[in-house]
N, CA, C and O atoms as CSV, one atom per row, in Angstrom:
chain,resi,resn,atom,element,x,y,z
A,1,MET,N,N,-0.939,5.525,32.324
A,1,MET,CA,C,-1.060,6.782,31.611
A,1,MET,C,C,-0.398,6.703,30.240
A,1,MET,O,O,-0.983,7.135,29.247
A,2,ALA,N,N,0.814,6.158,30.174
A,2,ALA,CA,C,1.529,6.055,28.904
A,2,ALA,C,C,0.797,5.136,27.929
A,2,ALA,O,O,0.797,5.392,26.725
A,3,GLU,N,N,0.176,4.077,28.430
A,3,GLU,CA,C,-0.540,3.148,27.554
A,3,GLU,C,C,-1.730,3.815,26.882
A,3,GLU,O,O,-1.976,3.579,25.699
A,4,SER,N,N,-2.470,4.638,27.605
A,4,SER,CA,C,-3.619,5.315,27.003
A,4,SER,C,C,-3.156,6.347,25.983
A,4,SER,O,O,-3.842,6.577,24.987
A,5,LEU,N,N,-2.017,6.965,26.211
A,5,LEU,CA,C,-1.474,7.917,25.245
A,5,LEU,C,C,-1.100,7.186,23.963
A,5,LEU,O,O,-1.378,7.678,22.869
A,6,LYS,N,N,-0.485,6.038,24.078
A,6,LYS,CA,C,-0.125,5.256,22.897
A,6,LYS,C,C,-1.363,4.837,22.116
A,6,LYS,O,O,-1.365,4.890,20.886
A,7,ALA,N,N,-2.413,4.423,22.813
A,7,ALA,CA,C,-3.648,4.017,22.146
A,7,ALA,C,C,-4.254,5.200,21.400
A,7,ALA,O,O,-4.768,5.041,20.293
A,8,THR,N,N,-4.198,6.377,21.998
A,8,THR,CA,C,-4.730,7.574,21.353
A,8,THR,C,C,-3.927,7.898,20.110
A,8,THR,O,O,-4.497,8.209,19.064
A,9,GLU,N,N,-2.610,7.829,20.215
A,9,GLU,CA,C,-1.763,8.099,19.054
A,9,GLU,C,C,-2.029,7.098,17.941
A,9,GLU,O,O,-2.085,7.479,16.772
A,10,ALA,N,N,-2.192,5.836,18.281
A,10,ALA,CA,C,-2.473,4.802,17.278
A,10,ALA,C,C,-3.809,5.079,16.603
A,10,ALA,O,O,-3.923,4.942,15.385
A,11,ALA,N,N,-4.815,5.463,17.370
A,11,ALA,CA,C,-6.125,5.768,16.795
A,11,ALA,C,C,-6.026,6.944,15.835
A,11,ALA,O,O,-6.650,6.936,14.774
A,12,GLU,N,N,-5.250,7.948,16.199
A,12,GLU,CA,C,-5.077,9.106,15.319
A,12,GLU,C,C,-4.358,8.712,14.027
A,12,GLU,O,O,-4.713,9.179,12.945
A,13,ILE,N,N,-3.363,7.864,14.147
A,13,ILE,CA,C,-2.631,7.409,12.962
A,13,ILE,C,C,-3.561,6.642,12.035
A,13,ILE,O,O,-3.558,6.867,10.825
A,14,TRP,N,N,-4.373,5.719,12.607
A,14,TRP,CA,C,-5.280,4.940,11.769
A,14,TRP,C,C,-6.345,5.811,11.121
A,14,TRP,O,O,-6.788,5.530,10.007
A,15,THR,N,N,-6.759,6.869,11.813
A,15,THR,CA,C,-7.703,7.814,11.208
A,15,THR,C,C,-7.081,8.440,9.967
A,15,THR,O,O,-7.734,8.549,8.929
A,16,LEU,N,N,-5.821,8.851,10.072
A,16,LEU,CA,C,-5.120,9.437,8.925
A,16,LEU,C,C,-4.927,8.418,7.804
A,16,LEU,O,O,-5.076,8.750,6.627
A,17,ILE,N,N,-4.599,7.187,8.168
A,17,ILE,CA,C,-4.401,6.135,7.168
A,17,ILE,C,C,-5.695,5.897,6.392
A,17,ILE,O,O,-5.679,5.799,5.165
A,18,HIS,N,N,-6.806,5.806,7.106
A,18,HIS,CA,C,-8.096,5.584,6.436
A,18,HIS,C,C,-8.457,6.759,5.529
A,18,HIS,O,O,-8.998,6.565,4.441
A,19,GLU,N,N,-8.159,7.962,5.976
A,19,GLU,CA,C,-8.429,9.141,5.153
A,19,GLU,C,C,-7.606,9.098,3.866
A,19,GLU,O,O,-8.121,9.387,2.786
A,20,GLN,N,N,-6.338,8.740,3.981
A,20,GLN,CA,C,-5.480,8.659,2.803
A,20,GLN,C,C,-5.911,7.544,1.865
A,20,GLN,O,O,-5.839,7.696,0.645
A,21,ARG,N,N,-6.356,6.430,2.422
A,21,ARG,CA,C,-6.849,5.323,1.588
A,21,ARG,C,C,-8.096,5.735,0.819
A,21,ARG,O,O,-8.253,5.381,-0.349
A,22,ARG,N,N,-8.990,6.487,1.474
A,22,ARG,CA,C,-10.190,6.970,0.780
A,22,ARG,C,C,-9.801,7.907,-0.364
A,22,ARG,O,O,-10.352,7.819,-1.461
A,23,LYS,N,N,-8.859,8.795,-0.104
A,23,LYS,CA,C,-8.415,9.728,-1.149
A,23,LYS,C,C,-7.793,8.972,-2.323
A,23,LYS,O,O,-8.049,9.300,-3.481
A,24,LEU,N,N,-6.978,7.964,-2.024
A,24,LEU,CA,C,-6.384,7.151,-3.078
A,24,LEU,C,C,-7.480,6.443,-3.871
A,24,LEU,O,O,-7.428,6.402,-5.100
A,25,GLY,N,N,-8.462,5.891,-3.180
A,25,GLY,CA,C,-9.576,5.224,-3.851
A,25,GLY,C,C,-10.321,6.165,-4.779
A,25,GLY,O,O,-10.718,5.781,-5.880
A,26,ASP,N,N,-10.511,7.400,-4.332
A,26,ASP,CA,C,-11.188,8.390,-5.176
A,26,ASP,C,C,-10.410,8.647,-6.463
A,26,ASP,O,O,-10.994,8.776,-7.539
A,27,ILE,N,N,-9.095,8.718,-6.340
A,27,ILE,CA,C,-8.246,8.939,-7.521
A,27,ILE,C,C,-8.288,7.714,-8.436
A,27,ILE,O,O,-8.422,7.845,-9.653
A,28,LEU,N,N,-8.171,6.528,-7.843
A,28,LEU,CA,C,-8.127,5.301,-8.636
A,28,LEU,C,C,-9.427,5.064,-9.398
A,28,LEU,O,O,-9.414,4.480,-10.482
A,29,GLU,N,N,-10.549,5.515,-8.836
A,29,GLU,CA,C,-11.838,5.358,-9.526
A,29,GLU,C,C,-11.881,6.122,-10.840
A,29,GLU,O,O,-12.683,5.800,-11.717
A,30,THR,N,N,-11.036,7.121,-10.986
A,30,THR,CA,C,-11.054,7.937,-12.210
A,30,THR,C,C,-10.178,7.364,-13.316
A,30,THR,O,O,-10.211,7.867,-14.439
A,31,LEU,N,N,-9.390,6.318,-13.028
A,31,LEU,CA,C,-8.461,5.777,-14.018
A,31,LEU,C,C,-9.188,4.946,-15.078
A,31,LEU,O,O,-10.112,4.190,-14.780
A,32,SER,N,N,-8.750,5.110,-16.292
A,32,SER,CA,C,-9.277,4.295,-17.401
A,32,SER,C,C,-8.459,3.004,-17.494
A,32,SER,O,O,-7.442,2.854,-16.815
A,33,VAL,N,N,-8.908,2.086,-18.332
A,33,VAL,CA,C,-8.149,0.851,-18.570
A,33,VAL,C,C,-6.751,1.198,-19.069
A,33,VAL,O,O,-5.763,0.595,-18.651
A,34,HIS,N,N,-6.682,2.168,-19.960
A,34,HIS,CA,C,-5.382,2.611,-20.484
A,34,HIS,C,C,-4.488,3.121,-19.350
A,34,HIS,O,O,-3.301,2.798,-19.300
A,35,ASP,N,N,-5.056,3.916,-18.442
A,35,ASP,CA,C,-4.286,4.444,-17.309
A,35,ASP,C,C,-3.714,3.317,-16.447
A,35,ASP,O,O,-2.552,3.363,-16.045
A,36,TRP,N,N,-4.540,2.308,-16.169
A,36,TRP,CA,C,-4.112,1.187,-15.333
A,36,TRP,C,C,-2.940,0.425,-15.977
A,36,TRP,O,O,-2.099,-0.133,-15.272
A,37,ASN,N,N,-2.892,0.405,-17.285
A,37,ASN,CA,C,-1.853,-0.346,-17.991
A,37,ASN,C,C,-0.659,0.505,-18.405
A,37,ASN,O,O,0.263,0.009,-19.051
A,38,THR,N,N,-0.671,1.772,-18.041
A,38,THR,CA,C,0.430,2.672,-18.379
A,38,THR,C,C,1.683,2.286,-17.600
A,38,THR,O,O,1.608,1.896,-16.435
A,39,ALA,N,N,2.825,2.398,-18.252
A,39,ALA,CA,C,4.096,2.111,-17.586
A,39,ALA,C,C,4.304,3.075,-16.426
A,39,ALA,O,O,4.043,4.272,-16.537
A,40,ALA,N,N,4.773,2.537,-15.327
A,40,ALA,CA,C,5.071,3.348,-14.144
A,40,ALA,C,C,6.537,3.780,-14.187
A,40,ALA,O,O,7.289,3.373,-15.072
A,41,LEU,N,N,6.924,4.596,-13.235
A,41,LEU,CA,C,8.317,5.023,-13.169
A,41,LEU,C,C,9.237,3.878,-12.741
A,41,LEU,O,O,10.437,3.915,-13.012
A,42,CYS,N,N,8.690,2.874,-12.083
A,42,CYS,CA,C,9.465,1.687,-11.702
A,42,CYS,C,C,9.588,0.797,-12.936
A,42,CYS,O,O,8.584,0.359,-13.498
A,43,GLU,N,N,10.805,0.537,-13.345
A,43,GLU,CA,C,11.038,-0.231,-14.575
A,43,GLU,C,C,10.333,-1.584,-14.536
A,43,GLU,O,O,10.465,-2.340,-13.574
A,44,GLY,N,N,9.584,-1.876,-15.598
A,44,GLY,CA,C,8.888,-3.156,-15.712
A,44,GLY,C,C,7.545,-3.192,-15.002
A,44,GLY,O,O,6.861,-4.216,-15.040
A,45,TRP,N,N,7.153,-2.114,-14.361
A,45,TRP,CA,C,5.888,-2.075,-13.637
A,45,TRP,C,C,4.892,-1.197,-14.376
A,45,TRP,O,O,5.270,-0.231,-15.039
A,46,ARG,N,N,3.606,-1.545,-14.254
A,46,ARG,CA,C,2.530,-0.706,-14.747
A,46,ARG,C,C,1.877,-0.020,-13.544
A,46,ARG,O,O,2.167,-0.366,-12.399
A,47,VAL,N,N,1.026,0.919,-13.796
A,47,VAL,CA,C,0.326,1.609,-12.709
A,47,VAL,C,C,-0.365,0.590,-11.815
A,47,VAL,O,O,-0.335,0.717,-10.591
A,48,ARG,N,N,-0.988,-0.425,-12.418
A,48,ARG,CA,C,-1.695,-1.440,-11.627
A,48,ARG,C,C,-0.750,-2.178,-10.673
A,48,ARG,O,O,-1.161,-2.551,-9.574
A,49,ASP,N,N,0.499,-2.393,-11.070
A,49,ASP,CA,C,1.467,-3.068,-10.203
A,49,ASP,C,C,1.825,-2.194,-8.998
A,49,ASP,O,O,1.940,-2.683,-7.874
A,50,VAL,N,N,1.997,-0.912,-9.250
A,50,VAL,CA,C,2.320,0.023,-8.165
A,50,VAL,C,C,1.167,0.097,-7.173
A,50,VAL,O,O,1.387,0.085,-5.962
A,51,VAL,N,N,-0.051,0.173,-7.675
A,51,VAL,CA,C,-1.225,0.231,-6.798
A,51,VAL,C,C,-1.319,-1.046,-5.964
A,51,VAL,O,O,-1.578,-0.982,-4.762
A,52,ALA,N,N,-1.114,-2.192,-6.584
A,52,ALA,CA,C,-1.147,-3.454,-5.837
A,52,ALA,C,C,-0.102,-3.447,-4.739
A,52,ALA,O,O,-0.363,-3.898,-3.624
A,53,HIS,N,N,1.066,-2.942,-5.045
A,53,HIS,CA,C,2.138,-2.857,-4.055
A,53,HIS,C,C,1.717,-1.959,-2.892
A,53,HIS,O,O,1.964,-2.287,-1.732
A,54,LEU,N,N,1.093,-0.846,-3.196
A,54,LEU,CA,C,0.665,0.088,-2.160
A,54,LEU,C,C,-0.385,-0.503,-1.240
A,54,LEU,O,O,-0.326,-0.306,-0.026
A,55,ILE,N,N,-1.338,-1.218,-1.795
A,55,ILE,CA,C,-2.450,-1.696,-0.971
A,55,ILE,C,C,-2.181,-3.036,-0.307
A,55,ILE,O,O,-2.958,-3.459,0.549
A,56,GLN,N,N,-1.103,-3.717,-0.679
A,56,GLN,CA,C,-0.790,-5.014,-0.072
A,56,GLN,C,C,0.183,-4.922,1.086
A,56,GLN,O,O,0.474,-5.941,1.714
A,57,THR,N,N,0.692,-3.755,1.390
A,57,THR,CA,C,1.748,-3.653,2.390
A,57,THR,C,C,1.326,-4.180,3.755
A,57,THR,O,O,2.180,-4.640,4.512
A,58,HIS,N,N,0.054,-4.130,4.095
A,58,HIS,CA,C,-0.387,-4.640,5.391
A,58,HIS,C,C,-0.329,-6.164,5.461
A,58,HIS,O,O,-0.447,-6.737,6.544
A,59,LEU,N,N,-0.148,-6.825,4.319
A,59,LEU,CA,C,-0.071,-8.288,4.287
A,59,LEU,C,C,1.358,-8.812,4.405
A,59,LEU,O,O,1.576,-10.011,4.575
A,60,VAL,N,N,2.318,-7.911,4.314
A,60,VAL,CA,C,3.723,-8.314,4.306
A,60,VAL,C,C,4.216,-8.540,5.731
A,60,VAL,O,O,3.992,-7.725,6.626
A,61,THR,N,N,4.891,-9.665,5.913
A,61,THR,CA,C,5.513,-9.975,7.200
A,61,THR,C,C,6.989,-10.267,6.960
A,61,THR,O,O,7.417,-10.436,5.818
A,62,GLN,N,N,7.756,-10.323,8.025
A,62,GLN,CA,C,9.167,-10.675,7.874
A,62,GLN,C,C,9.306,-12.034,7.193
A,62,GLN,O,O,10.158,-12.217,6.323
A,63,ARG,N,N,8.476,-12.970,7.590
A,63,ARG,CA,C,8.541,-14.322,7.028
A,63,ARG,C,C,8.255,-14.298,5.518
A,63,ARG,O,O,8.941,-14.971,4.749
A,64,SER,N,N,7.241,-13.522,5.089
A,64,SER,CA,C,6.908,-13.493,3.665
A,64,SER,C,C,8.011,-12.813,2.856
A,64,SER,O,O,8.283,-13.208,1.722
A,65,ILE,N,N,8.640,-11.801,3.430
A,65,ILE,CA,C,9.746,-11.127,2.730
A,65,ILE,C,C,10.909,-12.097,2.535
A,65,ILE,O,O,11.481,-12.172,1.447
A,66,ILE,N,N,11.254,-12.830,3.576
A,66,ILE,CA,C,12.356,-13.790,3.483
A,66,ILE,C,C,12.020,-14.894,2.481
A,66,ILE,O,O,12.868,-15.291,1.682
A,67,ALA,N,N,10.786,-15.388,2.526
A,67,ALA,CA,C,10.370,-16.437,1.585
A,67,ALA,C,C,10.442,-15.924,0.150
A,67,ALA,O,O,10.922,-16.629,-0.737
A,68,ASP,N,N,9.967,-14.703,-0.081
A,68,ASP,CA,C,10.031,-14.120,-1.424
A,68,ASP,C,C,11.472,-13.946,-1.871
A,68,ASP,O,O,11.807,-14.213,-3.025
A,69,TRP,N,N,12.319,-13.500,-0.962
A,69,TRP,CA,C,13.735,-13.303,-1.296
A,69,TRP,C,C,14.398,-14.638,-1.655
A,69,TRP,O,O,15.147,-14.729,-2.628
A,70,ARG,N,N,14.113,-15.656,-0.864
A,70,ARG,CA,C,14.715,-16.973,-1.109
A,70,ARG,C,C,14.259,-17.593,-2.424
A,70,ARG,O,O,15.029,-18.293,-3.082
A,71,THR,N,N,13.020,-17.340,-2.807
A,71,THR,CA,C,12.497,-17.939,-4.031
A,71,THR,C,C,12.695,-17.041,-5.245
A,71,THR,O,O,12.282,-17.387,-6.352
A,72,GLY,N,N,13.321,-15.898,-5.038
A,72,GLY,CA,C,13.625,-15.001,-6.155
A,72,GLY,C,C,12.463,-14.163,-6.631
A,72,GLY,O,O,12.499,-13.629,-7.740
A,73,ARG,N,N,11.419,-14.035,-5.806
A,73,ARG,CA,C,10.258,-13.230,-6.214
A,73,ARG,C,C,10.468,-11.741,-5.991
A,73,ARG,O,O,9.630,-10.938,-6.402
A,74,VAL,N,N,11.551,-11.356,-5.357
A,74,VAL,CA,C,11.822,-9.918,-5.161
A,74,VAL,C,C,13.154,-9.562,-5.755
A,74,VAL,O,O,13.567,-8.404,-5.696
């Protein structure tokens, strides 16, 4: 019983995630080249860097974080 509840909750979460990704995509489609290159609130980052950070989070693993930290990429 608990396993099916967890699967249902996960499905609901992924539904929300996909909805938010679509909304973000709709917003990003409206950006001009100038908008993409505008400085972000994060020092040294442009809007394009922030967007890349947002959409790459599913690729990050503990191993990649440690490797990036060790090589000075973060």
